[in-house]
N, C-alpha and C positions, 0 to 999 in steps of 0.2 A: 789122229795124233794131236797132242797138245804140247806147247812149250811153256814151261813154268820158269820164271825168273825170280830168284830169291835175293832180296836186299839189293836189287839192281846189279847183281854180281854174277852169281852162278846160274847157269841155264841148264834145265833138265828137259829132255824129250820124253814124254809120257805117252804110252800107247797101251792097248789092252788086247787080250785074246781070250779064248775060252778058259784058260787056266788062271788068268789074273792080269795084273798090271806089269808092264815092262818099263823100266827106267833106264834111259841111255843104253838100250839094248840088252839089259840084264833083267831077268825075272825078279820081282819083288816078293820076298817072303815076309808077310805081315799079318797082323790080326788087329781089328779095331772093334772097340766096344763103347757105346754111348753110355756115359754115366750121369749125365745131366744136360740141361739146356746149354748147348754150345760147348759142352765139356766131354772129352773122350779119353779113353785109355788106349794106348797104342803100343804094340809090341812089334819091333822090326829087328830081324836078325838076332833074336833072343835078348834084345835090349828093351827096357820098359820106358815109356814116355807118357807124361801127362800133357794133354793137348787141349787148347781152348781156342775157339774161333772168336777173336776179340772184335774184329770188324769185317764185314763182308759187303762189298759193293758189287753186286752181280752185273750191273750195267757196264761198268768199266773193267770187270773181271779182276778187281784188286782186293786182296785180303790181308788181314793182319792175323797171324796165328802165333799163339804163345805155346812153346814147347819147353816143358820143365822150367818155367819161369822166364824164359828168354823170348822176346818178340822177334818175329820174322815178317817182313813185308813180301808178299807173293803176288805177282801179276801173271795172268794166264793169257795165252794166245791160242785160239782154236784154229781149225783148218781155214775158216773164213778170214780171220785176222792175218794169218800167214799168207794167204792168197793176195789180200789187199797189199801187204808189205811187198810181195814179189812184184806187184803191178805198180809199185811206187805211190800207192795211195794211202800210206800210213802217215802218221804225224810227221810233217817235214819241218825243216828249219824255218820256213816261212809261216807266219801266223795269219796271213791273209788268205781267204778262201777264194778260189776261182770256180769255174763251172764244176758241178758234181756230175760224174758220168756213172752209169751202171757198171759195177765191177763184173757182172755176169748176167745172163738172161734170167728173167724172173717176173714176178707179179707184184705190183705195188699194193700192199695190204693196207697201209695207213700213211697219211701225211701228217707230220708233226709241226710243220711251219707253213706260213703263207707269205705272199708278197709283202714287203715292207718290214718283216720281222728281222730283228738283230739277233745274230747267233754268236755264241762263244765256242771255243774249242771244246769238243766232246759233247756238245748239245745234240740230242737226237733229231734227225731231219726227217727220216721216213723209215718205214719197215718194208723190206723187200723179201718176198718169199722166193727162195731158190733151193733146188734140190730137197724139197719137202722140209726146209728149215726156215724159220722166220729170222731175218737178220736185221738188226737195228743199224742203220747207216748213220754215222755221226759226223759232225763237222770236224774238219781237220784244223780249223783255225777260226778266226773272227771274221765277220762280214755281215752284210745286209742282203736279204733275199730280194733279188731284182725280179725274178720270174720263176714260177713253178711250172715246169713244162710237162708234167704228168698228172694223171688223175688216179684216185683210188680205184682199184680194180683193173688198171691198165697193165697189159703185158709189155715188157721192154726187152730189148736185145742188149748184149754186152756193148758198152761204149755209148749207149744212148744218153744224151744230155737230160738229166733229171731236174736239176735246179741251176739257175744262173744267179751269180752273186755280183 
């Protein structure tokens, strides 16, 4: 399941099955045709739309889509983002970073920071492979890396301290 927020206002739950996509519990009847680079023709419930992907930031899962000449800002949260949110590890009111703990068991695939590095909110810190998916763990705020407590290739358990700030 994915949650899509449009213009920081409407939230849609999107899932899929063998028959197609389901939006907020209702099957989506649609047809999509690519007509050019980042340009599409979309038919939803017998209504026609011209669609353009204006901007796509896959790292932050933020997109600007133009439908029939009107721009929409869309942000996506996948299962991993929703799990982090449930655990209280999403972007909080505080911009100062404390210790980073593993949100789930996994394998450290790559480290993006070292001791002494200054990080800003949403900077990638490391890549954790969990449930056969590579997950980019990002900073929830600003800080200076005091100590990296893991190594590339190391297995970690949920709650293990990965980085101290």
